[in-house]
VOGULUM-409834 format. One record per residue (C-alpha): residue in one letter; x, y, z. Coordinates in pm, whole numbers, plus 50000, padded with zeros to 5 digits. Example, Ala and Ser with C-alpha at 12.3 -4.5 7.8 and 13.67 -1.06 7.14 Angstrom:
<rs>
+-----+-------+-------+-------+
: res :    px :    py :    pz :
+-----+-------+-------+-------+
:   A : 51230 : 49550 : 50780 :
:   S : 51367 : 49894 : 50714 :
+-----+-------+-------+-------+
</rs>
This chain:
<rs>
+-----+-------+-------+-------+
: res :    px :    py :    pz :
+-----+-------+-------+-------+
:   M : 93859 : 91155 : 08070 :
:   Q : 94148 : 91196 : 07872 :
:   W : 94147 : 91567 : 07621 :
:   M : 94452 : 91656 : 07570 :
:   S : 94746 : 91420 : 07450 :
:   S : 95152 : 91438 : 07427 :
:   V : 95105 : 91340 : 07110 :
:   V : 94994 : 91702 : 07030 :
:   I : 95360 : 91832 : 07144 :
:   A : 95476 : 91680 : 06784 :
:   A : 95319 : 91979 : 06613 :
:   L : 95489 : 92268 : 06817 :
:   M : 95780 : 92411 : 06710 :
:   L : 96028 : 92585 : 07024 :
:   T : 96231 : 92900 : 06940 :
:   I : 96524 : 92902 : 07223 :
:   G : 96555 : 93214 : 07387 :
:   G : 96757 : 93337 : 07693 :
:   C : 96523 : 93430 : 08061 :
:   A : 96632 : 93583 : 08257 :
:   G : 96608 : 93511 : 08681 :
:   G : 96450 : 93801 : 08893 :
:   N : 96141 : 93912 : 09123 :
:   V : 95849 : 93766 : 08889 :
:   K : 95545 : 94040 : 08754 :
:   K : 95207 : 94015 : 08670 :
:   N : 95090 : 93843 : 08376 :
:   S : 95414 : 93595 : 08414 :
:   V : 95551 : 93254 : 08534 :
:   A : 95924 : 93247 : 08669 :
:   G : 96093 : 93006 : 08844 :
:   Q : 96396 : 92855 : 08993 :
:   F : 96477 : 92483 : 08939 :
:   T : 96749 : 92385 : 09187 :
:   N : 96921 : 92028 : 09040 :
:   A : 97105 : 92021 : 08670 :
:   N : 96823 : 91876 : 08517 :
:   G : 96664 : 92210 : 08544 :
:   Q : 96958 : 92389 : 08414 :
:   G : 96987 : 92506 : 08056 :
:   V : 96710 : 92368 : 07957 :
:   E : 96416 : 92455 : 07715 :
:   I : 96065 : 92540 : 07886 :
:   E : 95730 : 92663 : 07693 :
:   L : 95399 : 92798 : 07854 :
:   R : 95088 : 92645 : 07626 :
:   K : 94761 : 92721 : 07581 :
:   W : 94550 : 92447 : 07431 :
:   T : 94351 : 92560 : 07097 :
:   P : 94062 : 92350 : 07027 :
:   G : 94107 : 92219 : 06643 :
:   R : 93802 : 92324 : 06351 :
:   E : 93538 : 92079 : 06239 :
:   G : 93766 : 91803 : 06161 :
:   Q : 94027 : 91835 : 06270 :
:   Q : 94305 : 91770 : 06621 :
:   G : 94314 : 92040 : 06830 :
:   R : 94709 : 92127 : 06975 :
:   F : 94909 : 92292 : 07230 :
:   S : 95040 : 92670 : 07092 :
:   P : 95281 : 92838 : 07323 :
:   I : 95235 : 93139 : 07479 :
:   A : 95591 : 93189 : 07572 :
:   E : 95946 : 93010 : 07599 :
:   C : 96290 : 93058 : 07737 :
:   T : 96569 : 92865 : 07834 :
:   S : 96689 : 92882 : 08210 :
:   D : 97005 : 92975 : 08278 :
:   M : 97274 : 92780 : 08439 :
:   T : 97197 : 92833 : 08799 :
:   G : 96784 : 92709 : 08672 :
:   K : 96627 : 93037 : 08656 :
:   F : 96426 : 93121 : 08418 :
:   E : 96129 : 93399 : 08363 :
:   L : 95845 : 93394 : 08060 :
:   P : 95705 : 93668 : 08005 :
:   I : 95367 : 93660 : 07866 :
:   D : 95294 : 93962 : 07582 :
:   R : 94934 : 93863 : 07567 :
:   Q : 94616 : 93860 : 07804 :
:   L : 94537 : 93527 : 07929 :
:   P : 94217 : 93459 : 08012 :
:   M : 94163 : 93242 : 08328 :
:   D : 94230 : 92890 : 08243 :
:   F : 94446 : 92543 : 08248 :
:   Y : 94776 : 92610 : 08057 :
:   Q : 95091 : 92320 : 08056 :
:   L : 95431 : 92473 : 08148 :
:   M : 95696 : 92212 : 07963 :
:   V : 96019 : 92174 : 08069 :
:   A : 96273 : 92028 : 07864 :
:   R : 96017 : 91957 : 07663 :
:   T : 95906 : 91613 : 07810 :
:   I : 95825 : 91780 : 08243 :
:   P : 95470 : 91868 : 08218 :
:   M : 95323 : 92056 : 08484 :
:   V : 94961 : 92233 : 08495 :
:   I : 94936 : 92610 : 08576 :
:   I : 94584 : 92785 : 08621 :
:   M : 94639 : 93160 : 08586 :
:   D : 94532 : 93431 : 08423 :
:   S : 94665 : 93817 : 08368 :
:   T : 94639 : 93928 : 08703 :
:   M : 94890 : 93692 : 08853 :
:   G : 95190 : 93663 : 08847 :
:   V : 95326 : 93289 : 08933 :
:   Y : 95693 : 93180 : 09073 :
:   I : 95782 : 92833 : 09046 :
:   T : 96089 : 92636 : 09303 :
:   A : 96099 : 92256 : 09209 :
:   E : 96377 : 91999 : 09104 :
:   V : 96363 : 91869 : 08794 :
:   P : 96317 : 91482 : 08773 :
:   E : 96423 : 91303 : 08441 :
:   A : 96113 : 91186 : 08326 :
:   G : 95707 : 91218 : 08467 :
:   F : 95570 : 91484 : 08580 :
:   L : 95679 : 91795 : 08799 :
:   V : 95584 : 91730 : 09165 :
:   D : 95668 : 91862 : 09473 :
:   A : 95699 : 92258 : 09362 :
:   E : 95670 : 92541 : 09597 :
:   I : 95453 : 92762 : 09428 :
:   K : 95360 : 93152 : 09458 :
:   G : 95170 : 93370 : 09302 :
:   S : 94874 : 93111 : 09237 :
:   T : 94653 : 92952 : 09492 :
:   P : 94445 : 92753 : 09231 :
:   T : 94842 : 92591 : 09093 :
:   S : 94924 : 92540 : 09440 :
:   E : 94628 : 92326 : 09443 :
:   V : 94609 : 92140 : 09125 :
:   H : 94958 : 92034 : 09165 :
:   E : 94886 : 91843 : 09445 :
:   Y : 94625 : 91627 : 09285 :
:   Y : 94821 : 91504 : 08997 :
:   A : 95113 : 91504 : 09303 :
:   K : 94944 : 91194 : 09353 :
:   A : 94742 : 91138 : 09043 :
:   M : 95018 : 91104 : 08822 :
:   P : 95151 : 90845 : 08944 :
:   I : 94818 : 90581 : 08970 :
:   Q : 94753 : 90685 : 08644 :
:   T : 95158 : 90632 : 08480 :
:   T : 95057 : 90280 : 08645 :
:   L : 94739 : 90226 : 08524 :
:   S : 94823 : 90347 : 08213 :
:   M : 95135 : 90078 : 08175 :
:   V : 94959 : 89760 : 08316 :
:   R : 94686 : 89834 : 08048 :
:   G : 94950 : 89824 : 07804 :
:   M : 95077 : 89494 : 07934 :
:   M : 94739 : 89324 : 07944 :
:   Q : 94747 : 89414 : 07490 :
:   Q : 95094 : 89172 : 07562 :
:   A : 94960 : 88890 : 07755 :
:   P : 95001 : 88579 : 07623 :
:   D : 94708 : 88353 : 07773 :
:   A : 94397 : 88453 : 07891 :
:   E : 94486 : 88397 : 08299 :
:   S : 94783 : 88654 : 08271 :
:   R : 94523 : 88914 : 08101 :
:   Q : 94274 : 88852 : 08361 :
:   S : 94489 : 88919 : 08673 :
:   L : 94677 : 89201 : 08485 :
:   S : 94242 : 89307 : 08446 :
:   D : 94199 : 89312 : 08817 :
:   R : 94495 : 89514 : 08853 :
:   S : 94346 : 89756 : 08637 :
:   M : 94105 : 89737 : 08803 :
:   K : 94187 : 89816 : 09139 :
:   K : 94443 : 90114 : 09062 :
:   K : 94170 : 90238 : 08811 :
:   R : 93883 : 90251 : 09204 :
:   E : 94219 : 90386 : 09344 :
:   A : 94207 : 90718 : 09020 :
:   D : 93927 : 90763 : 09112 :
:   E : 93889 : 90773 : 09492 :
:   W : 94173 : 91050 : 09472 :
:   A : 93986 : 91245 : 09227 :
:   N : 93625 : 91179 : 09421 :
:   E : 93828 : 91264 : 09737 :
:   F : 94009 : 91567 : 09584 :
:   L : 93672 : 91709 : 09504 :
:   R : 93552 : 91658 : 09845 :
:   S : 93783 : 91875 : 10020 :
:   H : 93809 : 92119 : 09803 :
:   E : 93483 : 92272 : 09703 :
:   G : 93462 : 92640 : 09527 :
:   S : 93826 : 92581 : 09412 :
:   L : 93904 : 92614 : 09060 :
:   A : 94137 : 92291 : 09093 :
:   Q : 93832 : 92025 : 09069 :
:   L : 93808 : 92103 : 08698 :
:   G : 94161 : 91884 : 08717 :
:   P : 94027 : 91542 : 08869 :
:   L : 93747 : 91585 : 08595 :
:   E : 94000 : 91502 : 08309 :
:   H : 94066 : 91119 : 08467 :
:   L : 93692 : 91046 : 08588 :
:   D : 93409 : 90919 : 08279 :
:   P : 93135 : 91203 : 08213 :
:   N : 92905 : 90935 : 08144 :
:   K : 92957 : 90783 : 08519 :
:   N : 93003 : 91116 : 08686 :
:   T : 92743 : 91320 : 08529 :
:   A : 92673 : 91501 : 08813 :
:   T : 92974 : 91599 : 08957 :
:   F : 93055 : 91709 : 08595 :
:   Q : 92707 : 91945 : 08590 :
:   K : 92821 : 92102 : 08979 :
:   V : 93145 : 92145 : 08952 :
:   L : 93135 : 92321 : 08568 :
:   K : 92854 : 92521 : 08711 :
:   S : 93023 : 92627 : 09042 :
:   T : 93343 : 92662 : 08837 :
:   A : 93165 : 92908 : 08477 :
:   E : 93212 : 93309 : 08577 :
:   R : 93615 : 93255 : 08669 :
:   M : 93649 : 93004 : 08446 :
:   G : 93451 : 92946 : 08145 :
:   S : 93575 : 93142 : 07901 :
:   G : 93863 : 92901 : 07946 :
:   A : 93968 : 92643 : 07692 :
:   F : 93950 : 92324 : 07961 :
:   H : 93661 : 92428 : 08049 :
:   Q : 93502 : 92457 : 07741 :
:   A : 93657 : 92082 : 07670 :
:   L : 93474 : 91977 : 07982 :
:   T : 93139 : 92160 : 07873 :
:   A : 93178 : 92002 : 07540 :
:   A : 93258 : 91591 : 07704 :
:   I : 92932 : 91640 : 07928 :
:   S : 92666 : 91782 : 07701 :
:   G : 92856 : 91426 : 07527 :
:   Q : 93010 : 91662 : 07169 :
:   I : 93372 : 91488 : 07274 :
:   I : 93608 : 91740 : 07076 :
:   Q : 93926 : 91529 : 07140 :
:   K : 93999 : 91159 : 07107 :
:   K : 93906 : 90959 : 07434 :
:   N : 94304 : 90928 : 07503 :
:   Q : 94392 : 91259 : 07533 :
:   R : 94523 : 91456 : 07812 :
:   V : 94564 : 91850 : 07987 :
:   V : 94908 : 91685 : 08120 :
:   K : 95105 : 91456 : 07954 :
:   K : 95088 : 91038 : 08104 :
:   G : 95378 : 90825 : 08137 :
:   N : 95717 : 90857 : 08289 :
:   G : 95967 : 90758 : 08070 :
:   A : 95972 : 90399 : 08105 :
:   N : 95967 : 90206 : 07765 :
:   K : 95670 : 90165 : 07617 :
:   A : 95603 : 89770 : 07384 :
:   R : 95376 : 89982 : 07170 :
:   A : 95442 : 90278 : 06937 :
:   S : 95320 : 90545 : 07129 :
:   K : 95509 : 90882 : 07329 :
:   N : 95797 : 91053 : 07110 :
:   S : 95786 : 90717 : 06855 :
:   L : 95579 : 90656 : 06551 :
:   Y : 95772 : 90313 : 06590 :
:   G : 95817 : 90106 : 06879 :
:   V : 95962 : 89758 : 07014 :
:   G : 95873 : 89445 : 06719 :
:   D : 95906 : 89761 : 06409 :
:   V : 96169 : 89715 : 06163 :
:   A : 96340 : 90034 : 06159 :
:   P : 96330 : 90302 : 05913 :
:   E : 96664 : 90321 : 05675 :
:   I : 96823 : 90693 : 05777 :
:   A : 97069 : 90805 : 05522 :
:   M : 97203 : 91141 : 05607 :
:   S : 97577 : 91288 : 05633 :
:   D : 97845 : 91273 : 05879 :
:   P : 98025 : 91608 : 05992 :
:   D : 98306 : 91585 : 05705 :
:   G : 97990 : 91565 : 05379 :
:   V : 97996 : 91199 : 05433 :
:   E : 97703 : 90991 : 05333 :
:   R : 97608 : 90760 : 05681 :
:   K : 97351 : 90483 : 05638 :
:   L : 97177 : 90272 : 05925 :
:   S : 97172 : 89981 : 05698 :
:   D : 97477 : 89922 : 05717 :
:   L : 97534 : 89841 : 06078 :
:   K : 97263 : 89505 : 06012 :
:   G : 97436 : 89243 : 06196 :
:   K : 97455 : 89444 : 06505 :
:   V : 97324 : 89550 : 06760 :
:   V : 97277 : 89929 : 06717 :
:   L : 97194 : 90222 : 06952 :
:   L : 97028 : 90482 : 06731 :
:   D : 97086 : 90818 : 06970 :
:   F : 96900 : 91136 : 06929 :
:   W : 97031 : 91398 : 07049 :
:   A : 97239 : 91771 : 07055 :
:   S : 97491 : 92001 : 07197 :
:   W : 97257 : 92251 : 07346 :
:   C : 97030 : 91930 : 07485 :
:   G : 97169 : 91945 : 07837 :
:   P : 96992 : 91633 : 07945 :
:   C : 97166 : 91481 : 07658 :
:   R : 97509 : 91597 : 07738 :
:   R : 97450 : 91439 : 08076 :
:   E : 97357 : 91144 : 07910 :
:   N : 97619 : 91145 : 07671 :
:   P : 97903 : 90936 : 07957 :
:   N : 97620 : 90651 : 07972 :
:   V : 97636 : 90611 : 07595 :
:   V : 98027 : 90627 : 07575 :
:   N : 98064 : 90386 : 07898 :
:   A : 97865 : 90117 : 07689 :
:   Y : 98057 : 90166 : 07328 :
:   N : 98319 : 90124 : 07513 :
:   E : 98212 : 89783 : 07684 :
:   Y : 98038 : 89617 : 07411 :
:   Q : 98194 : 89761 : 07079 :
:   S : 98411 : 89476 : 07082 :
:   Q : 98130 : 89272 : 07084 :
:   G : 97948 : 89367 : 06835 :
:   F : 97755 : 89734 : 06951 :
:   E : 97725 : 90024 : 06807 :
:   V : 97595 : 90388 : 06868 :
:   F : 97468 : 90619 : 06502 :
:   S : 97423 : 90926 : 06639 :
:   V : 97142 : 91163 : 06476 :
:   S : 97206 : 91523 : 06596 :
:   L : 96938 : 91781 : 06596 :
:   D : 97195 : 92032 : 06594 :
:   K : 97155 : 92381 : 06310 :
:   Q : 97520 : 92485 : 06405 :
:   A : 97798 : 92247 : 06290 :
:   D : 98067 : 92401 : 06468 :
:   R : 97878 : 92339 : 06801 :
:   W : 97748 : 91998 : 06692 :
:   A : 98167 : 91913 : 06580 :
:   Q : 98266 : 92062 : 06910 :
:   A : 98062 : 91868 : 07182 :
:   I : 98113 : 91525 : 06990 :
:   E : 98445 : 91615 : 07046 :
:   Q : 98427 : 91797 : 07425 :
:   D : 98199 : 91440 : 07516 :
:   G : 98405 : 91207 : 07388 :
:   L : 98199 : 91018 : 07127 :
:   V : 98464 : 90838 : 06957 :
:   W : 98217 : 90657 : 06778 :
:   P : 98185 : 90711 : 06376 :
:   N : 97803 : 90693 : 06293 :
:   H : 97752 : 91095 : 06347 :
:   V : 97476 : 91238 : 06082 :
:   S : 97257 : 91558 : 06048 :
:   D : 97123 : 91774 : 05839 :
:   L : 97160 : 92070 : 06069 :
:   N : 96764 : 92159 : 06053 :
:   G : 96744 : 92158 : 06440 :
:   W : 96400 : 92037 : 06507 :
:   Q : 96268 : 91957 : 06167 :
:   N : 96524 : 91733 : 06131 :
:   A : 96442 : 91433 : 05853 :
:   A : 96528 : 91126 : 06050 :
:   S : 96353 : 91234 : 06394 :
:   R : 96065 : 91328 : 06174 :
:   A : 96051 : 91069 : 06022 :
:   Y : 96062 : 90813 : 06323 :
:   G : 95789 : 91049 : 06538 :
:   V : 96052 : 91223 : 06805 :
:   T : 95959 : 91496 : 06952 :
:   S : 96210 : 91504 : 07249 :
:   I : 96566 : 91446 : 07359 :
:   P : 96746 : 91220 : 07486 :
:   H : 96587 : 90973 : 07273 :
:   A : 96716 : 90584 : 07232 :
:   V : 96640 : 90344 : 07000 :
:   L : 96747 : 90025 : 07027 :
:   I : 96766 : 89796 : 06789 :
:   D : 96883 : 89446 : 06687 :
:   Q : 97103 : 89266 : 06458 :
:   D : 96806 : 89205 : 06212 :
:   G : 96737 : 89570 : 06201 :
:   V : 96441 : 89552 : 06432 :
:   I : 96333 : 89746 : 06730 :
:   A : 96444 : 89580 : 07059 :
:   A : 96358 : 89875 : 07280 :
:   T : 96337 : 90232 : 07320 :
:   H : 96385 : 90511 : 07614 :
:   L : 96618 : 90332 : 07788 :
:   R : 96965 : 90507 : 07987 :
:   G : 97236 : 90499 : 08162 :
:   R : 97214 : 90110 : 08346 :
:   G : 96897 : 89974 : 08147 :
:   L : 97068 : 90056 : 07857 :
:   Q : 97372 : 89860 : 07924 :
:   Q : 97133 : 89543 : 08030 :
:   K : 96925 : 89566 : 07754 :
:   I : 97290 : 89558 : 07554 :
:   N : 97433 : 89242 : 07684 :
:   E : 97110 : 89113 : 07684 :
:   L : 97120 : 89093 : 07253 :
:   L : 97444 : 89044 : 07215 :
:   Q : 97436 : 88655 : 07464 :
+-----+-------+-------+-------+
</rs>
């Protein structure tokens, strides 16, 4: 069952603030990210708020901060928390499940990946979090592959291909179910047992759902996750079937409009008309006839700044062959935006922003919920690829220019 979706992230507004390292205290989540991807990035702790009748639920921020430039962070929580599943979201794209209440102080040491799920973390202060982390570390790669195979089935050119992909999908689903059930058997009585229920069909596993929900009711019954699972087993699905507690996917390109985009491969790229740093209006449509990288970024976005050299290399390599970059900044401060353009050597002329941060009109029109976000547009103004970085970006540009 997939009861919470990354789609709801689009409804969130992030307030960026500072946070300090130090010893973790009760009712707090803190930690140390040990690589560059975790330095100077936004971090939120979120709870799930079910929607009222006829409305979709959403993630709501409990605490938020920005890690310092050594990767340290601390999220002080100013409210009492029931024992529940919470979502730690790093750099707006990398999720991790936390099981805690106000009596706990959780400390996390981990490397932050480029995309996907935060795995291989060392966790102190919450045994249930350590246990559920063990489950998701193996489950999420399986679920990601399963999702990709199912997406490929929709694009299969013939019945033979669809059947082959269907067989592969069924095999991967069996692998997912086997791991879920193995984890359940080896963690009797653990609050982390609620995690695998996310991936099991309640109609086919009714007895398992009832057993786990009963054993965890006293400690978890007031939490949103337990309540949602209880509603599911009662036949009262309160969220759409494809929703989840943790974000699914590894940032790979999708052949359909989905996470972080309202538009996908094959869609005509909507027009963007916005001012550059000098107040001159620039239009995306003015670049029709060229291959265009529509790049959503910001000066304060660490991953964006680290990706900028790859974009610069692509521009230098292919600009003379008909390639352009159209950069949309989610900055709020014009001076920092202009300074980042100069510091990173972003020499192309098409830089635009309305200085509204996450309320940027273009990013909202495209459904952008995390950055950096790349949309590669062909000479006819049609989206040819999304979510490309580094070498993959250059390979696709070269392909389109042939």
